N, C-alpha and C positions, 0 to 999 in steps of 0.2 A: 819321130820314131819313139815308140813307147819303151819304157824300161823292160817290159817282158820281151819285146822284139830284140832289144839290145842283148839281153841275156841269151836269147835263143841263137843269135848270130855267134856269140862267144861259144856256146855249147856246140853249134854246128862246126865251127872252125876247129875247136879242140877235138871233137869227135873224128873229124877227117884226119887230123894230125896223128892221133893215137891209133886209128885204124891203119893208116899208112905205116906207122912204126910196127904194128902187129903183123901186117902182111910181110914187111921186110924181115922180121924176126922169124916168121914161120915158113917162109918159102926160100928156095934157091932156084932162081930162074922161074920156070913154070911148074916146079914140083914142090911138094910139101916136104919139109925136112922131117925125118922120122924120129922125132923126140920120144923119149920114154918117160914113165912115171914122174920122177922128181923134177925132171926138166920141164914137163908140162905144168906141173904145179907151180914151179918158179915163174914160168911165163904168165900163168894166170894171175898170180899175186903181183907180178910186175905190171901187168895191164891195169890192174886196179890202182896201184900206186902212181903209175905214170898218168892215168886219167885224172886223179886227184890233183897232182902237181900241175898238169897242163891247164886244168880248169881254174886253179888258183892264179896261175900266171895270166890267163886270159881275163880274169876278173880284175886283176891289178892293172893290166894294160888298158882295159876299158875304162877304169876309174881315172887313169892318168890322161888318156887321149880324149875320151868323150866327156869325162867329168860330169858331176851332177849339175842340173840346171833347175830353174824354178818350176818348169813344167813337170819334171820327174818327181819333185818333192810333193806336188799336189796330186799326183797320179794315184788312182785307186782302181783295182781290178773291178770290172763290172761283169754283167752276164755275157756280153759279147766275148770278153777275154776267156771266160770259162768255157763258152761254147767252142771257141777256136781250139783251146787245149784239148777238150773232149774229142772233137773231130780228128785232130792230129793224133791223139793217143789211139783212137780206133783204127786209123789208117796204119800207124806203125805196128799195132798188134796184128792187123791183117797181113802185113808184109812178113812179119816174123813167123806167124802160123803157116802162111803159104810156103815160105822157104823150108820150114821144118817138114811140112807135108811132102815137098819135093825130095828132101833128103831121105825121108822114109821110103818113098817110092823108088829112089835110086838104090837104096840098100836092099829092098826086096827084089828089084830087077837084077842087080848084080849077082845075087845068089840063086836066081832062078835059072832054068835051062836056057841055052842060047836061043831057042825058038821063041821065047817070050820077051826078048830084048828089043821090042818095037821094030823088028826088022833091020836093026843096025848091025852090019857085019863086024866092024871093029869097035867093040864097046870099050871106050876109053874113059868113060865117066865112072870111075871106081873110087870109092872112099876106102882107103887102105889104113887099117890100124887105128889106134887111139889118137895119134897125132892128126890124122886126116879128119876124124870125127870131131875132135876138139876145134880144129881150124874151121870146119864148116859150121858148127853150131855157134862159135864165137862170132864168126863173120855174119851169121844170120842176125844175131843180136845187134851188132854194130850197124848193119844196113837198116834194120828196123828203127833204131834210134836216129840215124841220119835222115831217114825218110820222115820220121815224126817232126824233127826240127825243121826240115825243109817245108813240110806242110804248114807248120805254124807261121813261118816267114811268108809263104805264099798267101795264106789266108789274111794276114795282116796287110800285105801289099795289095791284095785284091780289094780289101776294105778301104785302104788309103786312096786307091784310084777311084772307087765309087763315091767317096765323100767329096 
């Protein structure tokens, strides 16, 4: 396993942990808690701080349990590594932009007349208030990052099988 792949595993695990914490903080059952201004700002800053702390803890854990080896010391990124990261970045970007496009479509549809709601009688997909918008947009960023990390791992595993 290359050092880049080890870092990506740490990033993926820490991203899942922080995203889980964010979901627990923002939801109560299956509904979004209606936080207002300062509370949302505090949650946003908390997400950043928690992400940094969890990434540091994951890096320390990786250093303790995996430890450096001779292969890691001699490792240098090459064109294959850069191509893998570029492809994963593109996939993550496409996921984020697709989710934001879906959010925009939902916002437009929820404010349109009932006849334009794709024939759905009970329209429950509503984004209510700033807390709902904050949750949806932050979740889009988390999902895009998790997809990017997953793509990097998948591309490295696919290459490892092919070699």
